[in-house]
C-alpha positions, 0 to 999 in steps of 0.5 A: 179072909181070901188070899187069891194067891192061895190058890196057886196049884203048889198051895193046894198041893203042900195043904194036902199032903199035910193033910195026907200025913196028919200033919198042921201046916201053914204059911208064915213069916215074911210072904205072908206080911208083903201079902197083906201089904200087896208087895211081891215076895217069892220067899215063901216059909211052909211051917208043920206042927210035926216032921218038917222034912217029911213034908219036904221030902213029900212035896219035893217027890211030887214036884219031881224035886228031889234032886234039887232038895237042901236038907239041914238036920241040923236045924230042921229045914229043907228047901228047894226053887219051884218055878219062880218060887223059893221055897223053905219047909221047917217043922215048928221049933223051940231054939235056945242060944248060947252066949258065943253064938247066934247060931240056936239049939233046936228042939221039936216044939209046938206051933205057939213055941214056933211063932215065940222064936221069931223075930217080929210080930209082923212076921209071926202071921200065918195062913193054915193050908189043911183042908178044914182051915184051908186060907184062915189068917192066924195073929196070936200077936197082933200082928195084923195091928202093927202093920197097919200102923206100920210098927216094928215091935218084937213078939216077946221081951225085946232085950231076949229077942236081940239078946238071942240072936243080934243080928236082929238089931239090924234086921229091925232098922233094915225092915223099917228102912224097907218098909218105911215103919217105926221101931218101938221104943222099947226096941230103941231102948233094948239096942245100945246095950246089946251092941257089943253082941253084934260081934259074934256075927258073921260079917258076911251076914251083916254085910248082906243086910247093909247091902239091903239097906244101902239099896233102899231109897233113902238109905241115909238113915241107916248110919242115922239109925245105926247111931240111934241104936248105939250099933255104929260105933261098934260097926263101923266107928270111922263114921262116928268121927265124923260127926260135929264141928270144931270152932276155932275164931269164930269159923266152924266147918260142916259136919261131915256127918250129916253132909255123908248122909246128905250126899248118899240121899242125893244120889240114891235120886240119881243112880241104883248103883250098890257100890257107887252109893258106898263110894258116897259113904266113903269119900270123906272117910279121911276127914277126921284125921287130915283136918287142919285150921289154917289161920287165914285160910280156914279149916282144911282137909289136904290129901282126905281123898287118897288118905280115904282111898287106902283106908277103903281095903280095910274098911270093907273087909271090916264090914264083911264086902267084898275085897274084888273089883267091887272094893277097888271101885270104890277105892277108885272113885274116893281117890277121884272125888274131888277132880271134877269138883276142883275143875268146876270151881277153876279155868278148866284146861285140856290137860287137866280133863285128858288126865281125869278122861284116862284116869276115871276112863269107864267109870265117868260117868259114875264119878261124875254123878258122885261128885253132883250128889257131893253138892248140897251146900245151903246157900242156893246161890253158890249150889246153882253156880257149881252146878253151871260150871259142873254142866261146863266141865262134861261139856269139855270132857264131851269134846275134849274126849271126842278130839283125843280119845283119851280114855282107855287109854292105851300107847300109841308105842309098846315098849317091845316097837322101842326095844325093837326099833333102837336095838336096846334092852329092856329096862328105865330108857324103854320106861322115860320113853313110854312116860315122855309120849304119853305125858306129851300127849296128855298136855296137848304137845302131840295128838293121840295118834300113832305117827305122832308119836313114831316121830317123837320115839325117833326125837327122843332117841337122838336126845337120848344118843340111842344109835338110830337103825341103819336105812 
């Protein structure tokens, strides 16, 4: 089989150096898989039977990359970047695992040993780089057949593969999502009994896999597949609580598990923003805790947006997601996600629009996308009505912003100016005046202009009995 990609000088150089050292050498794994699928791949693994570190050092020296070469002696791997390629070398090896760690104990092995330790058959494909067999494709575990049939399968017993490295359960789901493949029933059957083994995996590795899946075209599949594999109760039990419908007097609520999946998939059609997608995942996360049945009214979830926002930091920490501005963005989206929807259902006041503009500021467009994705009614008439009202809300927001300039609101009068004008000390009175000016602007009693705010400041000072400066 001919591979045009192997005409690149880097492959021929590595093959020649391996021949000079008397080593069998192969390009293996994801690069070969993606080459066969016609997918771009810039991460390349080279495996040799023998000393992979020696080969890495020789190649790095030839390419002038010796100073950039990173060596991991415990695992027998070495890495450097060349042009647009991320290159890793490894010697063929055997692996054994302790029950309390997914980090293997490594020993030298042969070609078959190295294939046996790999996660899935589609990642065991290898292409020889030695001169006499250059470009020959080696398919020990029928990986080509699995590629052609779109199947995720392990080269050895799935129970052992997942027990050795539990992260492989997430990787199976990730490859299924990225490649639109099916997972072999044996793998599904093995997952629930090993789900608790995920506890030995570093949270950051879990988060990395979750984020890759959240970036897929249909990210909602992640949560239905985690549920099917029995992994969701271990990784994200709060999401499990969304599942199910309760009825009282024949009145039920929507199943918020499937609603959230639908919202996430809707949003993926509108935005590639990873953190906005996480906001979709968590926007109704507090509904189970706030669910109430009110006679004469039905099911309510009062305050779920505020409680959900308070839950976000803990959930991010549990999932290994960053506790930084990204988390605060998700928290903000969860807290505000009802506001535009409520406006779309009722008569819109300029005051309410100003408050939304101020609270959402630079994230308004993302918030509106989330709210649009949250419209999941099965009643076409209701959906059409919500969308029409929603367009009205967006138009009104633009009008109010153009007139009042509320986004990224900064008080027209600073606390220092209030202190200086009245000759008072910092204290509650200064805050009271600033708050009154802000409320007057939001309620539309005065324009968002310095002159109007200054006049109001003077009036408030008189009302509060403050001493006026002498002319």
